[in-house]
C-alpha positions as CSV (number, residue, x, y, z in Angstrom):
1,M,121.2,-39.6,171.9
2,S,119.4,-36.8,169.3
3,L,117.5,-33.8,171.0
4,D,115.6,-31.5,168.7
5,L,117.1,-28.0,168.3
6,S,116.5,-25.6,165.9
7,D,118.0,-22.7,165.3
8,D,114.8,-20.8,167.2
9,D,116.3,-22.4,169.7
10,R,119.7,-21.3,169.5
11,R,118.1,-17.8,168.7
12,F,116.7,-18.2,171.9
13,L,120.5,-19.2,173.3
14,G,121.8,-16.4,171.7
15,L,120.7,-13.2,172.9
16,W,120.3,-14.6,176.4
17,A,124.5,-15.4,175.4
18,A,125.4,-12.2,174.5
19,D,123.7,-9.5,176.8
20,C,125.0,-12.3,179.3
21,A,128.9,-11.4,177.4
22,E,127.3,-7.9,177.4
23,R,127.4,-7.6,180.3
24,V,131.5,-7.8,181.4
25,L,133.0,-6.9,177.6
26,P,134.5,-3.7,179.4
27,L,136.6,-5.8,181.9
28,F,138.0,-7.1,178.7
29,E,138.0,-4.0,176.9
30,V,139.6,-1.5,180.2
31,R,142.8,-4.0,180.2
32,A,142.9,-5.4,176.2
33,P,142.1,-1.4,174.4
34,G,141.8,-1.5,170.8
35,D,141.3,-5.5,171.1
36,S,138.0,-5.5,169.6
37,R,138.0,-9.7,169.4
38,P,135.4,-9.7,172.2
39,R,133.4,-7.7,170.4
40,E,132.6,-8.6,166.7
41,A,131.8,-12.8,168.7
42,I,128.8,-10.9,170.8
43,D,128.1,-8.3,168.1
44,E,128.1,-10.9,165.1
45,L,125.9,-13.4,167.1
46,R,123.2,-11.1,168.1
47,V,122.9,-10.9,164.0
48,F,122.6,-14.6,164.3
49,A,120.1,-14.5,167.1
50,L,118.1,-11.5,164.6
51,G,116.9,-14.0,162.6
52,G,120.5,-13.9,160.4
53,K,122.0,-17.1,158.9
54,R,125.0,-18.5,160.7
55,T,127.5,-18.0,159.2
56,A,131.3,-18.9,159.0
57,R,132.2,-14.9,160.4
58,L,130.7,-16.0,163.5
59,R,132.1,-19.1,163.4
60,T,135.4,-17.3,162.9
61,V,135.4,-14.1,165.3
62,A,133.5,-16.6,168.1
63,W,137.4,-18.7,167.4
64,A,139.0,-15.3,167.5
65,A,137.1,-13.8,171.1
66,L,138.9,-17.4,172.8
67,A,141.6,-16.4,171.3
68,A,141.9,-13.3,173.0
69,A,140.8,-14.9,175.6
70,R,143.8,-17.0,175.8
71,E,146.5,-14.3,174.4
72,V,144.5,-11.4,177.2
73,G,147.5,-11.9,179.9
74,D,144.9,-11.2,182.8
75,P,142.3,-13.2,185.0
76,V,139.4,-11.4,184.7
77,A,140.2,-10.0,180.6
78,T,139.7,-14.2,180.1
79,A,136.8,-14.8,182.2
80,A,135.1,-11.8,179.6
81,A,136.7,-12.3,176.0
82,R,135.7,-16.3,176.9
83,A,131.7,-15.3,177.5
84,A,131.9,-13.0,174.5
85,G,133.5,-16.9,172.5
86,Y,131.8,-19.1,174.5
87,A,128.0,-17.0,173.5
88,A,128.7,-16.9,169.8
89,G,129.5,-20.4,170.0
90,I,126.0,-21.3,170.6
91,A,124.8,-20.7,167.7
92,Y,126.9,-23.7,166.9
93,I,126.0,-25.9,169.8
94,H,125.1,-29.4,168.5
95,A,121.5,-31.5,168.3
96,L,123.2,-34.4,170.7
97,A,121.4,-34.9,174.2
98,T,124.6,-35.1,177.1
99,P,126.1,-33.9,179.5
100,H,128.8,-32.2,178.5
101,Q,126.4,-29.6,176.2
102,V,124.9,-28.2,179.3
103,N,128.2,-27.3,179.4
104,H,128.5,-24.8,175.9
105,V,124.6,-23.5,177.0
106,L,126.2,-22.0,180.2
107,G,129.0,-21.4,179.7
108,P,128.8,-17.4,178.8
109,A,127.1,-16.7,181.6
110,L,129.1,-19.1,184.2
111,S,132.3,-16.9,182.1
112,Q,130.8,-14.1,182.9
113,A,129.9,-14.1,187.0
114,Q,134.1,-15.7,187.2
115,A,135.1,-12.4,185.2
116,R,132.8,-10.5,187.9
117,E,133.8,-12.8,190.5
118,L,137.3,-12.7,190.4
119,A,137.0,-8.0,188.9
120,A,135.4,-7.9,193.0
121,S,138.9,-10.1,193.9
122,D,137.1,-13.4,194.2
123,A,134.4,-12.0,196.2
124,P,131.5,-15.3,195.6
125,R,128.8,-13.2,196.7
126,V,129.5,-11.4,193.4
127,G,129.6,-14.8,191.5
128,D,126.2,-15.2,193.3
129,E,124.7,-12.2,192.1
130,E,125.2,-12.8,188.6
131,I,124.6,-16.2,188.3
132,R,121.4,-14.9,189.9
133,W,120.5,-12.3,187.3
134,A,121.3,-14.8,184.4
135,I,118.9,-16.5,186.3
136,E,116.1,-14.2,185.8
137,H,116.9,-12.5,182.1
138,A,116.5,-15.9,180.8
139,S,113.9,-16.5,178.7
140,P,111.1,-19.0,179.0
141,A,112.6,-20.4,175.4
142,V,115.7,-20.2,177.5
143,R,114.7,-21.9,180.5
144,E,113.1,-24.7,178.0
145,V,115.7,-25.4,176.2
146,V,117.5,-26.3,180.0
147,R,115.0,-28.2,180.5
148,R,115.6,-30.8,177.0
149,L,118.8,-30.9,177.9
150,P,120.2,-33.7,180.2
151,V,121.7,-32.5,183.9
152,G,124.9,-31.2,183.3
153,N,127.9,-33.3,185.0
154,H,129.8,-30.8,187.8
155,P,131.0,-32.9,189.7
156,G,133.3,-31.9,193.1
157,H,132.3,-28.5,195.0
158,S,135.2,-26.1,193.2
159,R,133.5,-22.7,192.8
160,R,133.4,-23.2,188.7
161,S,131.7,-26.5,189.4
162,V,128.9,-24.4,192.4
163,L,128.1,-21.5,190.0
164,L,127.5,-24.4,187.3
165,Q,125.2,-26.2,189.3
166,Q,123.4,-22.6,191.2
167,L,122.9,-22.0,186.8
168,E,122.2,-25.0,185.9
169,T,119.2,-26.0,189.0
170,G,118.5,-21.9,188.8
171,L,117.1,-22.6,185.2
172,R,115.4,-25.9,185.6
173,G,113.5,-24.8,188.2
């Protein structure tokens, strides 16, 4: 099933995703000084979100940020780098109406919350606060795109599932 998803929609989502990822970027940078891949992903996403084209470079830096997440060896830094990689990937989300797409759209904010929560020694209150921040900072355009997507599939009671459910419910509300 197809979804009406324009480049403007991707740009609105991209600005929000970049803001989410940027909140936790210092958590990566302090643990991996000299590794600029997550910052480059956020910077390239902002170029697209502010009217630029989807380029091969944007795709490359998105993959590079995710590689940084795999390589860093620190759970906090991993979550922060994932936020950047997932954010840059927003420019390439498919116009498919599947619950899986919801996870792509929400991935940057979810990783933001996970990074902060891990940095605070797994304090759930901190993750919940980050989810509230992400919801409050989502523009009406972001909320409208999320409402067009099918409801996500967040099985189980893992912390990740709980955060995803809070985020999705808040953005749809």
